[in-house]
C-alpha positions in Angstrom: -83.4 46.5 -136.8 -79.9 46.9 -138.3 -80.7 49.8 -140.5 -82.8 51.5 -137.5 -79.2 51.6 -135.4 -77.5 52.9 -138.6 -80.4 55.9 -138.7 -80.0 56.5 -135.1 -76.5 56.9 -135.4 -76.8 59.0 -138.5 -78.8 61.6 -136.2 -76.0 61.8 -133.8 -73.7 62.2 -136.1 -75.7 64.9 -137.9 -76.4 66.8 -134.7 -72.5 67.2 -133.6 -71.2 67.6 -136.8 -73.3 70.5 -137.2 -72.7 71.9 -134.0 -68.8 71.8 -134.7 -69.1 74.2 -137.6 -67.0 77.4 -137.0 -69.0 80.2 -136.5 -72.3 81.4 -134.4 -75.5 81.2 -136.7 -76.8 83.4 -134.1 -74.3 86.7 -134.8 -74.6 85.7 -138.4 -77.8 86.1 -138.3 -78.0 89.3 -137.0 -75.2 90.6 -139.4 -77.2 89.9 -142.2 -80.6 91.4 -140.6 -78.7 94.7 -140.2 -79.3 94.3 -136.3 -77.1 95.3 -133.6 -75.1 92.6 -132.3 -75.9 93.0 -128.3 -75.9 90.7 -125.8 -79.6 91.3 -125.5 -79.8 90.6 -129.0 -77.7 87.3 -128.8 -79.3 85.7 -125.5 -82.9 86.4 -127.2 -82.6 85.1 -130.7 -80.2 82.0 -128.8 -83.2 81.4 -126.2 -85.8 81.5 -129.4 -83.7 79.0 -131.2 -83.1 76.6 -128.2 -79.2 77.2 -128.4 -79.1 78.0 -125.0 -79.4 74.6 -123.9 -77.2 71.9 -123.4 -76.2 70.1 -126.6 -77.6 66.8 -125.0 -81.0 68.9 -124.0 -80.6 70.2 -127.8 -80.0 66.7 -129.6 -83.1 65.3 -127.6 -85.7 67.9 -128.4 -84.4 67.8 -132.1 -84.6 63.9 -132.2 -88.2 64.2 -131.1 -89.5 66.8 -133.5 -87.8 64.9 -136.0 -89.7 61.8 -135.7 -93.1 63.8 -135.3 -92.0 64.9 -138.6 -91.4 68.5 -137.7 -87.7 69.4 -139.1 -87.9 72.7 -137.5 -87.3 76.1 -139.4 -84.3 77.4 -141.2 -82.2 80.1 -139.3 -82.0 81.3 -143.1 -85.1 81.6 -144.5 -87.2 81.0 -141.4 -89.3 78.5 -143.6 -90.3 75.2 -142.5 -87.1 72.5 -143.3 -89.5 69.7 -144.3 -91.5 71.9 -147.0 -88.1 73.3 -148.4 -86.9 69.7 -148.8 -90.2 68.9 -150.6 -90.2 71.2 -152.9 -86.7 71.1 -153.9 -86.3 67.4 -153.9 -88.0 66.7 -156.9 -85.2 68.5 -159.0 -82.4 66.8 -157.2 -84.1 63.4 -157.8 -84.5 64.4 -161.5 -80.7 65.3 -162.1 -79.9 62.3 -159.7 -82.1 59.6 -161.1 -82.0 61.1 -164.7 -78.1 61.5 -164.7 -77.9 57.6 -163.1 -80.2 56.3 -165.7 -78.1 57.5 -168.3 -74.9 56.6 -167.0 -76.2 53.2 -166.4 -77.8 52.7 -170.2 -74.3 53.7 -171.4 -72.1 51.8 -169.0 -74.4 48.9 -170.4 -73.7 49.4 -173.9 -70.3 49.8 -173.3 -69.7 47.3 -170.8 -71.4 44.4 -173.1 -69.4 45.8 -176.0 -66.2 45.9 -174.0 -66.6 42.0 -172.9 -67.3 40.9 -176.0 -64.4 42.2 -178.0 -61.4 43.2 -175.6 -59.6 45.8 -177.3 -62.3 47.5 -179.4 -63.5 50.9 -179.6 -66.0 50.1 -177.2 -63.3 49.6 -174.8 -60.8 51.9 -175.6 -64.0 54.3 -175.2 -65.0 53.1 -171.4 -61.3 53.4 -170.5 -61.0 57.0 -172.1 -63.7 57.9 -170.2 -62.8 56.4 -167.2 -59.7 58.2 -167.3 -61.2 61.7 -168.4 -63.8 61.5 -165.4 -60.9 60.7 -162.8 -58.8 63.7 -164.1 -61.1 66.3 -165.0 -63.2 68.0 -161.4 -67.1 67.9 -162.0 -67.4 71.4 -162.0 -65.1 71.8 -164.8 -66.9 69.6 -167.3 -70.2 71.0 -166.2 -68.7 74.8 -167.0 -67.5 72.7 -170.5 -70.8 71.4 -171.4 -72.1 75.1 -170.8 -70.0 76.8 -173.0 -70.4 74.0 -175.4 -73.9 73.5 -175.3 -75.5 77.0 -174.3 -72.7 79.2 -175.8 -71.2 78.0 -178.9 -74.2 75.7 -180.4 -77.0 77.6 -178.6 -79.1 74.7 -178.4 -80.0 75.0 -174.4 -81.0 78.0 -172.2 -79.9 76.4 -169.1 -80.5 79.4 -166.9 -84.0 80.7 -168.2 -85.6 78.0 -170.3 -88.0 75.7 -169.4 -87.5 72.7 -166.7 -86.3 70.4 -169.2 -83.8 72.8 -170.9 -82.7 73.3 -167.2 -82.1 69.6 -166.4 -80.2 68.6 -169.5 -76.7 69.5 -169.0 -77.1 68.6 -164.9 -78.2 65.2 -165.9 -75.3 64.5 -168.8 -72.6 65.8 -165.9 -74.0 63.1 -163.5 -74.7 60.7 -166.4 -70.7 61.0 -167.6 -69.1 60.3 -164.5 -71.7 57.4 -163.8 -71.0 56.0 -166.9 -67.4 55.5 -166.6 -66.5 53.6 -163.3 -69.9 51.2 -164.0 -68.8 50.2 -167.5 -65.6 49.0 -166.4 -67.0 47.0 -163.6 -69.4 45.7 -166.0 -66.6 44.5 -168.3 -64.4 42.9 -165.6 -67.8 41.2 -164.3 -68.5 39.8 -167.5 -65.1 39.0 -168.2 -64.9 36.9 -165.1 -67.9 35.2 -165.9 -66.6 34.6 -169.2 -63.7 32.4 -168.0 -66.0 30.4 -165.2 -66.5 26.5 -165.5 -70.3 26.9 -166.2 -69.4 29.0 -169.6 -67.3 26.6 -171.1 -69.6 24.0 -170.4 -71.8 26.0 -172.0 -69.5 26.7 -175.2 -68.8 22.8 -175.3 -72.7 22.6 -175.7 -72.3 24.3 -178.8 -74.7 27.0 -177.6 -74.2 30.5 -179.6 -71.8 33.0 -178.2 -74.0 36.1 -177.8 -76.5 33.8 -175.6 -73.5 32.9 -173.7 -72.5 36.7 -173.2 -76.0 38.1 -172.4 -77.6 35.2 -170.4 -74.9 32.4 -168.7 -72.6 35.2 -168.5 -74.3 38.4 -167.9 -76.7 37.4 -164.9 -74.3 36.8 -162.7 -72.4 39.7 -163.9 -75.5 42.2 -163.6 -75.3 41.2 -159.7 -72.0 43.2 -159.4 -73.1 45.7 -161.8 -76.0 46.2 -159.6 -73.6 46.1 -156.3 -71.4 49.3 -157.8 -74.3 50.9 -159.3 -75.6 51.1 -155.5 -73.2 53.4 -154.3 -73.8 55.8 -157.2 -77.9 55.5 -156.5 -76.9 56.5 -152.9 -75.7 59.7 -154.0 -78.4 60.5 -155.9 -79.3 63.1 -153.5 -76.1 63.9 -152.4 -73.8 63.9 -155.1 -75.8 66.4 -157.5 -74.1 70.0 -155.8 -71.7 70.6 -158.5 -74.2 70.5 -161.0 -76.9 72.3 -159.0 -74.5 74.7 -158.2 -72.6 75.3 -161.4 -76.6 75.3 -163.3 -78.4 77.1 -160.4 -80.8 74.7 -160.1 -83.0 74.8 -156.9 -82.3 71.6 -155.7 -81.6 70.2 -152.3 -77.7 70.8 -152.4 -77.7 74.0 -153.6 -80.0 74.7 -150.6 -77.3 72.8 -148.4 -74.4 75.0 -149.6 -76.7 78.5 -149.0 -77.1 77.2 -145.3 -73.7 76.0 -144.8 -72.6 79.9 -145.9 -75.3 80.9 -142.9 -74.3 77.8 -140.3 -77.9 76.9 -140.7 -77.3 73.8 -138.6 -81.0 72.8 -138.5 -80.8 72.3 -142.5 -77.5 70.0 -142.2 -78.5 67.8 -139.6 -81.7 67.4 -141.6 -79.9 67.0 -144.9 -77.3 64.4 -143.7 -80.3 62.1 -142.0 -82.3 62.3 -145.2 -79.1 61.4 -147.5 -78.2 58.5 -144.7 -82.1 57.2 -145.1 -82.0 57.4 -148.9 -78.9 55.7 -148.6 -80.0 52.6 -146.5 -82.8 52.4 -148.5 -80.6 51.7 -151.9 -78.6 49.5 -150.3 -81.7 47.5 -149.0 -83.2 47.5 -152.6 -79.7 46.5 -154.1 -79.4 43.7 -151.8 -82.6 42.0 -152.8 -82.1 42.6 -156.6 -78.7 41.0 -156.3 -80.4 37.7 -154.3 -82.8 37.5 -157.3 -80.2 37.8 -160.0 -77.4 35.9 -157.9 -78.2 33.9 -154.8 -74.9 32.6 -154.3 -73.6 36.1 -153.7 -76.4 37.6 -151.8 
């Protein structure tokens, strides 16, 4: 029930946010098609697209069609929006989930190593990586990786190569920016867990330090790690725009950027609802995982 209310609120936000964008999609479309913007042409296209109705009526018609699986047609391409999303979503998911998986693996390695030896190489590396990602814009990191691996080393063809080649650098960008905060969160959670009474009791019983770190402290620390991972995972769909634009990957976020320039309301509305549904799903899954790892904090 709570998730249903959140999703309904997202539809309201999506609809009115799209309508608040400056510019008239009808006039922009006529200009793009080199059609004279006569009052008759504007009125005809507005009626065809349903933009001549009141906002509440437009919202009700759009929501009714949305729940039936009809997301409407893009003003810009003339294609069904759902088909466009389904065609582009695999690219965005590959970048988002691939980058997040890479970031989580790096974060787990750095986080455990940092907690085991504070001030060591892993601790220094994770701190430097966190500072770097906070001070360096995502597009700058993407361009730097493009210059290094595609131009200087010539290892990849990010624009003309295979699908795998086109995904390597975008995945690296998302992975780098995910790894830094996750590693610092895991280090903090582990250090707090290592100072807990049950860990001191485990040491008093002579349990090996490695087992204490990975089992006794690791389990509750991983619950905190999952809590930090959830917002990153929630933006798997919406957080890949920089990588998709820089590397010209035909994903959902690039489709949104193109739609916004044309004031394509229906695409923006569908995108917001799509991302909101994904975030609700990720939040529910993360809560279930945290409950298994640490029932006390669930």
